[in-house]
C-alpha positions as CSV (number, residue, x, y, z in Angstrom):
1,X,-126.6,190.7,197.1
2,X,-123.8,192.5,196.4
3,X,-125.5,194.2,193.6
4,X,-127.8,195.6,196.0
5,X,-124.9,197.1,198.3
6,X,-123.1,198.7,195.1
7,X,-126.3,200.1,194.0
8,X,-127.0,201.4,197.6
9,X,-123.6,202.6,197.7
10,X,-124.1,204.6,194.3
11,X,-127.5,205.9,195.8
12,X,-126.0,207.2,199.1
13,X,-122.9,208.7,197.0
14,X,-125.4,210.5,194.5
15,X,-127.3,212.0,197.7
16,X,-124.2,213.2,199.2
17,X,-123.1,214.6,195.9
18,X,-126.9,216.1,195.7
19,X,-126.5,217.6,198.9
20,X,-123.3,219.1,198.4
21,X,-124.2,220.9,195.1
22,X,-127.5,222.0,197.2
23,X,-125.4,223.4,199.8
24,X,-123.1,225.0,197.3
25,X,-126.2,226.8,195.4
26,X,-127.5,227.7,198.7
27,X,-124.3,229.6,199.9
28,X,-124.1,231.2,196.3
29,X,-127.6,232.6,196.9
30,X,-126.5,233.9,200.4
31,X,-123.5,235.3,199.1
32,X,-125.5,236.9,196.5
33,X,-128.0,238.2,198.9
34,X,-125.5,239.8,201.2
35,X,-123.9,241.5,198.5
36,X,-127.1,243.0,197.4
37,X,-127.7,244.3,200.7
38,X,-124.4,245.8,201.2
39,X,-125.0,247.4,197.6
40,X,-128.4,248.9,198.8
41,X,-126.8,250.2,202.4
42,X,-124.1,252.2,199.8
43,X,-126.7,253.6,197.7
44,X,-129.0,254.6,200.7
45,X,-125.7,256.2,202.3
46,X,-125.2,258.1,199.1
47,X,-128.5,259.1,198.8
48,X,-128.4,260.7,202.0
49,X,-125.1,262.6,201.4
50,X,-126.5,263.7,198.3
51,X,-129.5,265.1,200.1
52,X,-127.5,266.7,202.5
53,X,-125.4,268.4,199.8
54,X,-128.7,269.5,198.0
55,X,-129.8,271.0,201.3
56,X,-126.5,272.8,202.0
57,X,-126.5,273.8,198.4
58,X,-130.1,275.4,198.8
59,X,-128.6,277.1,201.8
60,X,-125.7,278.7,200.5
61,X,-128.0,279.7,197.3
62,X,-130.5,281.7,199.8
63,X,-127.4,283.3,201.5
64,X,-125.9,284.3,198.5
65,X,-129.1,285.9,197.3
66,X,-129.5,287.5,200.4
67,X,-126.0,288.8,200.1
68,X,-126.9,289.8,196.7
69,X,-129.9,292.0,198.0
70,X,-128.1,293.8,200.6
71,X,-125.3,294.8,198.2
72,X,-128.1,296.0,195.8
73,X,-130.1,297.7,198.4
74,X,-126.8,299.4,199.6
75,X,-126.0,300.3,196.0
76,X,-129.4,302.1,195.6
77,X,-128.9,303.7,198.6
78,X,-125.6,304.9,197.7
79,X,-126.9,306.3,194.3
80,X,-129.8,308.2,195.6
81,X,-127.4,309.8,198.5
82,X,-124.9,310.8,195.4
83,X,-128.0,312.0,193.4
84,X,-129.2,314.2,196.6
85,X,-125.7,315.6,196.9
86,X,-124.6,316.4,193.5
87,X,-124.8,315.1,189.8
88,X,-124.1,311.8,188.6
89,X,-121.8,310.4,185.8
90,X,-121.9,307.1,184.4
91,X,-118.5,305.7,184.0
92,X,-117.6,303.9,180.8
93,X,-116.4,300.8,182.3
94,X,-119.8,298.7,183.1
95,X,-122.2,301.7,184.2
96,X,-120.9,302.2,187.6
97,X,-121.9,305.7,189.3
98,X,-119.6,308.3,190.3
99,X,-120.4,311.7,191.7
100,X,-119.2,315.1,190.8
101,X,-119.3,317.8,193.2
102,X,-121.8,320.4,192.9
103,X,-120.5,323.9,191.4
104,X,-120.6,326.4,194.0
105,X,-122.2,329.6,193.1
106,X,-119.9,331.3,195.2
107,X,-116.9,330.7,192.8
108,X,-118.7,332.5,189.7
109,X,-116.8,335.7,188.5
110,X,-118.0,338.8,189.7
């Protein structure tokens, strides 16, 4: 009878140990799952921030292109005005245009 009691106690102890081990494994799985969820949330947040930044970048590039077009159009208009009002000289520093006034016919010697 004593052997049965000792054996039963050992079985109970083994079951408790096994249950404790299973509980630890389950807790570890839960912790890992929670970490994975948090990491996925961080990734999603960063992806959203990146998409927002890409949209802003695209908008800024569009504004820059528009500004460049406006400046180029203004330069063309200025060149046209200069051509129509006098001769044009190209400056040696980058091809920018400068106007020289027309010579007056009245200033010619008589």
